C-alpha positions as CSV (number, residue, x, y, z in Angstrom):
1,M,49.7,5.2,138.0
2,A,48.2,7.9,135.7
3,G,50.2,11.1,135.3
4,F,49.3,14.4,136.9
5,S,48.2,17.4,134.7
6,M,47.1,21.0,135.2
7,P,44.5,22.6,132.9
8,G,46.0,25.2,130.5
9,I,49.6,24.3,131.1
10,G,51.6,23.1,128.0
11,S,55.3,23.1,127.4
12,G,57.2,26.0,129.0
13,G,58.3,28.9,126.8
14,A,55.7,28.2,124.2
15,L,54.4,31.8,123.9
16,D,55.4,33.5,120.6
17,I,56.1,36.9,122.3
18,T,57.5,38.5,119.1
19,A,54.4,37.8,117.1
20,M,52.1,38.9,119.9
21,L,54.0,42.2,120.3
22,A,53.9,42.8,116.6
23,E,50.1,42.5,116.6
24,I,49.8,44.9,119.5
25,K,52.1,47.4,117.9
26,K,50.2,47.2,114.6
27,A,46.9,47.8,116.4
28,E,48.4,50.8,118.4
29,Q,49.8,52.3,115.2
30,T,46.4,52.8,113.8
31,K,46.2,55.8,116.1
32,L,48.9,57.5,114.0
33,V,47.0,57.3,110.7
34,P,44.8,60.4,111.1
35,Y,47.9,62.5,112.1
36,Q,50.0,61.0,109.3
37,T,47.2,61.9,106.8
38,K,47.1,65.4,108.1
39,K,50.9,65.7,107.8
40,T,50.9,64.5,104.2
41,S,48.1,66.9,103.4
42,Y,49.9,69.9,104.8
43,S,53.1,68.9,103.0
44,N,51.3,68.4,99.7
45,Q,49.6,71.8,100.1
46,V,53.0,73.5,100.7
47,S,54.5,71.8,97.7
48,S,51.5,72.9,95.5
49,W,51.8,76.5,96.6
50,G,55.5,76.3,95.9
51,K,54.9,75.3,92.3
52,I,52.2,77.9,91.8
53,S,54.5,80.6,93.3
54,S,57.3,79.6,91.0
55,S,55.0,79.8,87.9
56,L,53.8,83.2,89.0
57,S,57.4,84.4,89.6
58,E,58.4,83.4,86.0
59,L,55.3,85.1,84.6
60,K,56.1,88.3,86.5
61,N,59.6,88.3,85.2
62,N,58.3,87.9,81.6
63,L,55.8,90.8,82.1
64,G,58.6,93.0,83.3
65,K,60.6,92.2,80.1
66,L,57.8,93.1,77.7
67,D,58.8,96.7,78.0
68,S,62.6,96.3,77.3
69,D,62.8,93.1,75.4
70,G,59.4,93.1,73.8
71,F,57.9,96.3,72.6
72,N,61.2,98.1,72.8
73,G,63.3,95.3,71.4
74,V,65.6,96.4,68.6
75,N,67.9,95.1,65.9
76,V,71.4,96.7,65.6
77,G,73.2,96.9,62.3
78,T,76.8,95.6,61.7
79,N,79.6,98.1,61.5
80,K,83.3,97.9,60.7
81,A,85.1,100.3,63.1
82,F,82.9,99.4,66.1
83,K,80.4,96.9,67.4
84,A,77.2,98.2,68.9
85,T,75.0,96.3,71.4
86,A,71.5,97.4,72.5
87,G,70.5,97.3,76.1
88,A,67.6,98.7,78.2
89,G,66.5,102.0,76.9
90,A,67.7,101.6,73.4
91,L,65.3,103.1,70.9
92,P,65.0,102.8,67.1
93,D,67.1,105.5,65.4
94,S,70.2,106.0,63.3
95,Y,73.5,107.6,64.1
96,S,76.6,108.7,62.2
97,I,79.7,107.5,64.0
98,A,83.5,107.7,63.4
99,V,86.3,106.3,65.5
100,H,89.2,108.9,65.6
101,Q,91.4,107.2,68.1
102,L,91.5,104.0,70.1
103,A,92.2,103.9,73.8
104,T,95.5,102.3,74.5
105,K,97.4,101.1,77.6
106,H,100.6,102.9,78.7
107,K,103.7,100.7,78.0
108,I,107.3,101.6,79.0
109,G,110.5,99.6,78.8
110,T,114.1,99.6,80.0
111,A,117.1,99.9,77.8
112,E,118.4,96.6,76.6
113,Q,120.4,94.7,79.2
114,T,123.0,92.0,78.5
115,S,121.5,89.6,81.0
116,K,118.1,89.1,82.6
117,T,119.6,87.5,85.7
118,D,122.5,89.9,86.5
119,Q,121.9,92.2,89.4
120,L,121.4,95.8,88.2
121,G,121.4,97.5,91.6
122,D,124.1,98.8,93.9
123,Q,125.3,95.8,95.8
124,S,126.6,98.0,98.6
125,A,123.0,99.1,99.4
126,G,120.9,96.9,101.7
127,T,117.3,97.3,100.4
128,R,115.7,99.7,98.0
129,T,112.0,100.6,97.2
130,L,110.5,100.4,93.8
131,K,107.5,102.7,93.5
132,I,105.0,102.5,90.6
133,T,102.0,104.9,90.4
134,V,99.3,104.5,87.8
135,G,97.3,107.6,87.0
136,D,95.9,109.1,90.2
137,G,95.7,105.8,91.9
138,E,97.6,104.4,94.9
139,T,101.3,103.9,94.6
140,M,102.5,100.3,94.6
141,E,105.6,100.0,96.7
142,I,107.9,97.0,96.4
143,E,110.9,96.3,98.6
144,L,113.9,94.8,96.7
145,A,116.9,93.2,98.4
146,K,120.3,93.6,96.8
147,D,120.0,90.2,95.2
148,E,116.6,91.0,93.8
149,T,117.5,93.6,91.2
150,S,117.8,91.5,88.1
151,L,115.2,92.0,85.3
152,E,113.8,88.6,86.0
153,Q,113.4,89.1,89.7
154,I,111.9,92.6,89.4
155,Q,109.4,91.1,87.0
156,K,108.3,88.5,89.5
157,K,108.1,91.0,92.4
158,I,105.9,93.3,90.4
159,N,103.5,90.6,89.2
160,A,103.3,89.1,92.7
161,Q,101.5,92.4,93.7
162,R,98.6,91.7,91.3
163,G,98.2,95.4,91.0
164,D,97.5,97.7,88.1
165,V,100.8,96.9,86.3
166,T,102.0,93.8,84.5
167,A,105.7,93.2,84.0
168,S,107.4,91.0,81.3
169,V,110.9,90.3,80.2
170,R,111.4,90.3,76.4
171,A,114.3,89.6,74.1
172,G,115.9,92.7,72.7
173,E,117.1,93.6,69.2
174,N,120.8,93.1,70.1
175,G,120.6,89.8,71.9
176,G,119.9,91.3,75.3
177,F,116.7,91.6,77.4
178,T,114.3,94.4,78.2
179,L,111.9,94.8,81.2
180,V,108.5,96.0,79.9
181,L,105.8,97.4,82.2
182,T,102.2,97.6,80.9
183,S,99.4,99.4,82.6
184,N,96.3,97.3,83.2
185,K,94.2,100.4,82.7
186,T,93.4,101.8,79.2
187,G,93.4,105.5,78.5
188,E,95.2,108.5,80.0
189,D,94.2,107.4,83.5
190,G,96.6,104.4,83.1
191,E,99.7,106.5,82.6
192,M,102.6,105.2,84.8
193,K,105.3,106.8,86.9
194,V,108.3,104.7,88.2
195,E,110.7,105.7,90.9
196,V,113.4,103.8,92.8
197,E,114.5,105.0,96.3
198,G,117.6,103.9,98.1
199,D,119.6,102.8,95.0
200,D,120.7,105.4,92.5
201,K,122.2,102.8,90.2
202,L,118.9,100.9,89.8
203,A,117.1,104.2,89.6
204,G,119.1,105.0,86.5
205,V,117.7,101.9,84.9
206,L,114.1,102.0,86.1
207,N,113.1,105.6,86.8
208,Y,110.4,107.0,84.5
209,D,108.4,110.3,84.8
210,P,106.0,111.1,81.9
211,D,106.2,114.8,82.8
212,V,110.0,114.9,82.7
213,P,111.7,114.0,79.4
214,A,114.8,111.8,79.6
215,M,118.1,113.7,79.2
216,P,120.9,112.2,77.1
217,G,124.2,111.8,78.8
218,P,126.6,109.3,80.4
219,G,125.3,106.6,82.8
220,P,122.6,104.0,82.4
221,A,119.8,104.7,79.9
222,P,116.5,105.3,81.6
223,M,113.2,103.7,80.7
224,K,111.4,104.9,77.6
225,Q,107.9,105.0,76.4
226,I,106.8,102.2,74.0
227,A,103.1,103.1,73.7
228,A,101.4,106.2,75.0
229,A,98.5,106.2,77.3
230,Q,95.7,107.7,75.3
231,N,91.9,108.0,75.4
232,A,89.5,106.8,72.8
233,I,88.1,109.6,70.6
234,I,84.8,109.1,68.8
235,E,82.4,111.3,66.8
236,V,78.6,110.7,67.1
237,D,76.4,112.9,64.9
238,G,79.1,115.5,64.7
239,V,79.9,115.6,68.5
240,V,83.4,114.5,69.4
241,T,83.9,112.9,72.8
242,R,86.8,111.3,74.7
243,H,86.7,108.1,76.7
244,S,89.2,106.1,78.8
245,S,88.0,102.8,77.5
246,N,87.3,101.2,74.1
247,T,84.0,100.0,75.6
248,I,81.8,103.0,75.7
249,T,78.4,103.0,77.4
250,D,77.6,106.8,77.8
251,A,77.7,108.0,74.2
252,I,74.2,106.8,73.2
253,D,71.4,106.0,75.6
254,G,70.9,102.2,75.9
255,M,73.8,101.4,73.6
256,T,77.2,100.0,74.2
257,L,79.9,100.7,71.6
258,E,83.0,98.4,71.4
259,L,85.6,100.2,69.4
260,Q,87.5,97.8,67.1
261,Q,89.6,99.9,64.7
262,L,90.0,103.5,63.4
263,S,87.5,104.7,60.9
264,E,88.7,105.1,57.3
265,K,89.7,108.6,56.1
266,D,89.4,110.7,53.0
267,D,90.7,114.1,52.1
268,T,88.2,115.8,54.5
269,G,88.9,113.6,57.5
270,F,87.4,110.5,59.1
271,I,84.5,108.8,57.3
272,T,81.5,108.1,59.4
273,E,79.5,104.9,59.5
274,T,75.8,104.7,60.0
275,L,74.6,102.8,63.0
276,S,71.0,101.6,62.3
277,V,68.8,100.7,65.3
278,T,65.5,99.3,64.1
279,K,62.5,97.8,65.9
280,D,62.7,94.0,66.2
281,N,59.2,92.5,65.6
282,N,60.6,89.0,66.1
283,K,61.6,89.8,69.6
284,L,58.2,91.2,70.3
285,K,56.4,88.1,69.0
286,G,58.8,85.9,71.0
287,A,58.1,87.9,74.2
288,I,54.3,87.6,73.7
289,E,54.6,83.8,72.9
290,E,56.6,83.4,76.1
291,F,53.9,85.4,78.0
292,V,51.2,83.0,76.8
293,K,53.4,80.0,77.6
294,L,54.1,81.1,81.2
295,Y,50.5,82.2,81.7
296,N,49.3,78.7,80.6
297,A,51.9,77.1,82.9
298,F,50.3,78.9,85.8
299,I,46.8,77.8,84.7
300,S,48.1,74.2,84.5
301,E,49.5,74.3,88.0
302,S,46.3,75.9,89.3
303,S,44.1,73.3,87.6
304,S,46.2,70.4,88.9
305,A,46.3,71.7,92.4
306,S,42.5,72.3,92.5
307,A,41.4,69.2,90.6
308,W,38.4,67.2,91.9
309,K,37.7,63.5,91.0
310,A,34.7,61.4,91.9
311,P,35.2,59.0,94.8
312,V,36.2,55.4,93.9
313,E,33.1,53.4,93.2
314,G,31.7,51.7,96.2
315,T,33.5,54.0,98.7
316,Y,33.0,57.5,100.2
317,A,36.7,58.2,100.7
318,P,38.2,61.1,98.8
319,N,39.8,60.1,95.5
320,P,43.6,60.1,95.8
321,G,43.8,61.9,92.5
322,N,42.3,65.0,94.0
323,G,44.5,68.1,94.0
324,A,46.2,69.1,97.2
325,L,44.4,72.5,97.1
326,M,41.0,71.2,96.0
327,G,38.3,73.7,97.2
328,N,40.9,76.2,98.4
329,G,39.3,79.7,98.4
330,T,42.6,81.5,98.1
331,L,43.6,79.6,94.9
332,R,40.2,80.1,93.5
333,R,40.4,83.9,94.0
334,L,43.9,84.1,92.5
335,T,42.9,82.1,89.4
336,T,39.7,84.1,88.9
337,E,41.6,87.4,89.1
338,M,44.2,86.3,86.6
339,R,41.6,84.9,84.2
340,E,39.5,88.1,84.4
341,I,42.6,90.2,83.3
342,A,43.5,87.8,80.5
343,G,40.0,87.8,79.2
344,G,39.0,91.4,80.1
345,N,38.1,94.3,77.9
346,F,40.4,97.3,78.0
347,S,39.0,99.4,75.1
348,E,39.9,102.6,77.0
349,L,43.6,101.9,76.3
350,S,43.4,101.5,72.5
351,D,41.0,102.3,69.7
352,V,42.3,99.3,67.8
353,F,42.6,96.4,70.3
354,G,40.3,96.2,73.4
355,S,41.3,92.7,74.4
356,L,43.9,90.0,73.9
357,A,41.4,88.1,71.7
358,E,41.3,91.0,69.2
359,M,45.0,90.6,68.5
360,G,44.9,86.8,68.2
361,I,45.3,85.6,71.8
362,E,42.2,83.9,73.0
363,V,40.6,81.0,74.9
364,K,39.3,78.2,72.7
365,V,35.9,76.7,73.5
366,E,37.5,73.4,74.5
367,D,39.7,75.2,77.0
368,A,36.9,77.3,78.5
369,S,36.9,75.3,81.8
370,T,40.6,76.1,82.4
371,G,41.1,79.4,80.7
372,K,44.3,78.4,78.8
373,L,45.2,80.9,76.1
374,T,45.9,80.0,72.4
375,I,47.7,82.1,69.8
376,D,46.4,82.6,66.3
377,S,49.8,83.2,64.7
378,K,48.5,84.8,61.5
379,K,46.3,87.3,63.4
380,L,49.1,88.1,65.9
381,D,51.7,88.6,63.0
382,E,49.3,91.1,61.4
383,A,48.7,92.9,64.6
384,I,52.5,93.3,65.2
385,K,53.1,94.5,61.7
386,E,50.2,96.9,61.4
387,N,49.5,98.2,65.0
388,P,52.4,97.6,67.4
389,D,51.7,100.9,69.2
390,A,48.1,99.8,69.9
391,M,49.4,96.4,71.2
392,E,51.9,98.2,73.5
393,A,49.1,100.4,74.9
394,L,47.0,97.3,75.7
395,F,49.9,95.5,77.4
396,L,51.8,98.4,79.0
397,G,49.1,101.0,79.5
398,K,48.6,104.5,78.3
399,A,48.2,108.0,79.8
400,G,48.5,106.8,83.3
401,K,46.1,103.9,82.9
402,E,47.4,100.4,83.7
403,G,47.7,97.8,80.9
404,I,47.3,94.0,81.1
405,A,51.0,93.6,82.2
406,D,50.6,96.1,85.0
407,K,47.4,94.6,86.3
408,M,48.8,91.1,86.3
409,Q,52.0,92.1,88.0
410,S,49.9,93.8,90.7
411,V,47.9,90.7,91.4
412,I,51.1,88.5,91.3
413,K,52.8,90.7,93.8
414,T,49.8,90.5,96.2
415,Y,50.2,86.7,96.2
416,I,54.0,86.1,96.0
417,G,55.2,89.3,97.6
418,D,57.4,92.1,96.5
419,D,61.1,91.9,97.2
420,E,61.7,95.3,95.8
421,A,59.4,97.1,98.2
422,K,60.8,98.8,101.2
423,P,60.2,97.3,103.6
424,K,60.0,93.9,101.8
425,V,56.4,92.6,101.5
426,D,55.5,88.9,102.0
427,G,52.6,87.7,99.8
428,I,49.5,85.8,100.6
429,I,51.1,82.5,99.5
430,K,54.1,82.8,101.8
431,Q,51.8,83.7,104.7
432,T,49.6,80.7,103.9
433,T,52.6,78.3,103.6
434,K,54.0,79.5,106.9
435,G,50.7,78.6,108.6
436,L,50.7,75.2,106.9
437,E,54.3,74.5,107.9
438,E,53.5,75.4,111.5
439,Q,50.5,73.1,111.5
440,G,52.7,70.3,110.0
441,K,55.3,70.9,112.7
442,Q,52.7,70.5,115.4
443,V,51.3,67.3,113.8
444,S,54.9,65.9,113.6
445,E,55.4,66.6,117.3
446,R,52.1,64.8,118.1
447,I,53.1,61.8,116.0
448,A,56.5,61.7,117.9
449,Q,54.6,61.7,121.2
450,L,52.3,58.9,120.1
451,E,55.2,56.8,118.8
452,K,56.8,57.1,122.2
453,M,53.6,56.0,123.9
454,I,53.3,53.1,121.5
455,E,56.8,52.0,122.3
456,K,56.0,52.2,126.0
457,T,52.9,50.1,125.5
458,V,54.8,47.5,123.6
459,E,57.5,47.4,126.2
460,R,55.0,47.0,129.0
461,N,53.3,44.1,127.3
462,R,56.7,42.5,126.5
463,K,57.5,42.4,130.2
464,D,54.1,41.0,131.1
465,F,54.4,38.3,128.4
466,E,57.9,37.4,129.6
467,R,56.6,37.0,133.2
468,L,53.7,34.9,132.0
469,D,56.0,32.8,129.9
470,L,58.3,32.3,132.9
471,A,55.4,31.4,135.2
472,M,54.1,28.9,132.6
473,S,57.5,27.3,132.3
474,Q,57.8,27.0,136.1
475,M,54.4,25.4,136.3
476,T,55.3,23.0,133.5
477,N,58.5,22.0,135.4
478,T,56.4,21.4,138.6
479,Q,53.9,19.3,136.6
480,N,56.7,17.2,135.2
481,Q,58.2,16.6,138.6
482,L,54.9,15.5,140.1
483,N,54.3,13.1,137.2
484,S,57.8,11.7,137.7
485,L,57.1,11.2,141.4
486,L,53.7,9.6,140.9
487,S,55.0,7.2,138.3
488,S,57.6,5.9,140.7
489,L,54.9,4.9,143.3
C-alpha cells in the first residue's frame, strides 16, 4: 500500500535556526547605523577640536616668549671668577664685577679619638640628649643610649635625622678618628651650635658654641672649628653686597651669578671682570621662525578639519575624506580672525614695518587659499639687523596699542580659554566639545537601548523557531508511524 504523507513536512529538526537568527539580527542592526554614524561624527569633531586647541595652545606659548626669549633674548659673556646666566628681565648692558669672598659651609670637628667604636659617654648615665642648632633654625634633638656614644654611632644617629647637618667620621693625623659635622647651609646662617645634656663626659667631647671660645685645660678637648660659616661678598659696579649663597639672583635684575672662585688681586685690591650682556639676534630669529612654524601648524589643522571633497562619482553620499568640521561656522570665524591678524596692516605701530610681509613674513600666491606663512630669510635677517625695535613694536605693541602677538593671544584665549584668569575662563572650543560629548553620550545610550531591543527580538524569534522545529519533528514522527502502520496492512 502507498505511504501516507503530509504536505510541507520533511525530516524533523531540519530548520537552520542559527542562520535564520543571524539574518534577522543583521536586518535589525541596520537600525543602529544612523546612530553609529552620529556617534562617529561627534567623536571625530571632538578629536579635531582637540588638535586645533593644542596647536593654538602651543602658538600662544610661543607668542608669550617673544618678549623674554625673542626681542629681549641676550648673550652672556664668559667670566673666570663667576658664571652668569640670563633669565626673564635681563637687558643688554655691561657690569664690572669682583668676587671678594665665597660663601662657605660651617664645619667643626672633635679632637682625635683613638677608636671610632669606643663609647665616649658616661656609662653610668642612662640616656643623654644631643642638641644641634643651625643658625636661627630649629634645634635637632637626638636621644643617645649609653651604648650609642661612639663616633660611629653618633654619626649614624645624626645622619638618620636627615636634617641641616651631615656627620662623617674621618681618619686623624695620629692614627685615630675625628667626628666632623658639616652644615648643609652655606653662609653665616649655617653656623652650628652643639650641646649635650645629661652626660658631662660626652659634652666635653662634643659641645661647641661659636660665641664662646674653647678654654685650654685638663679634661677632654672640645670640638673646634675647621671651616668658618661665611657669606659671599661681591662687588658690582663699585657696590659691595653680602649673600648667604654662592648662587646670587638679586644682584642684577634678570641675572643669576654662580660664584666659582675669588677674583684676582693687585696692589689696589680685587680686580674686576666685565660681564657683557648683549642682544642675541639669533634667539630673535629663532623665536620668529618658531612663531611661523606654529602658526602654520594651526592653519594645517584648520584646513584638514574643514576640508571638503566632491562626492564619489555616481553617489550622493558625503566623501569620507571630508574634514570632521567641514562647514563649521565656529572654525571658520576662528581661522578668519587669525588670518586677518597675520595679514593685517599695523602702520600705527611702526614707521618702518606696517605688516609681517614688510619684514619678510608673507603668504605666497600658491598658499593664498590656506593662508600659510613663508619666511624670506634674507629679508628677515636684514630687518632684524637694521630695525629690531620696529619689529618689536609690530609684534609687541607700542604706546598702549596692541601688537600682533597681543591680538593673536586675545583671540586664542577666547577660543581655548584663560587658565590664568580669576575666575578661570573656559573658551569657545571647550564649551563646544562639552556639547558634542553630551550629544555623543545620548547617542551611545540610544544605541545601547536598541541593542537590547535587538537581542530581545532575536531571542523571541529563537523561541518561535524552536517551537516550530519541535512541532515539525513531531509531525514527521507521526507521519512515519502512519506509513509504518499502512505498510503492514
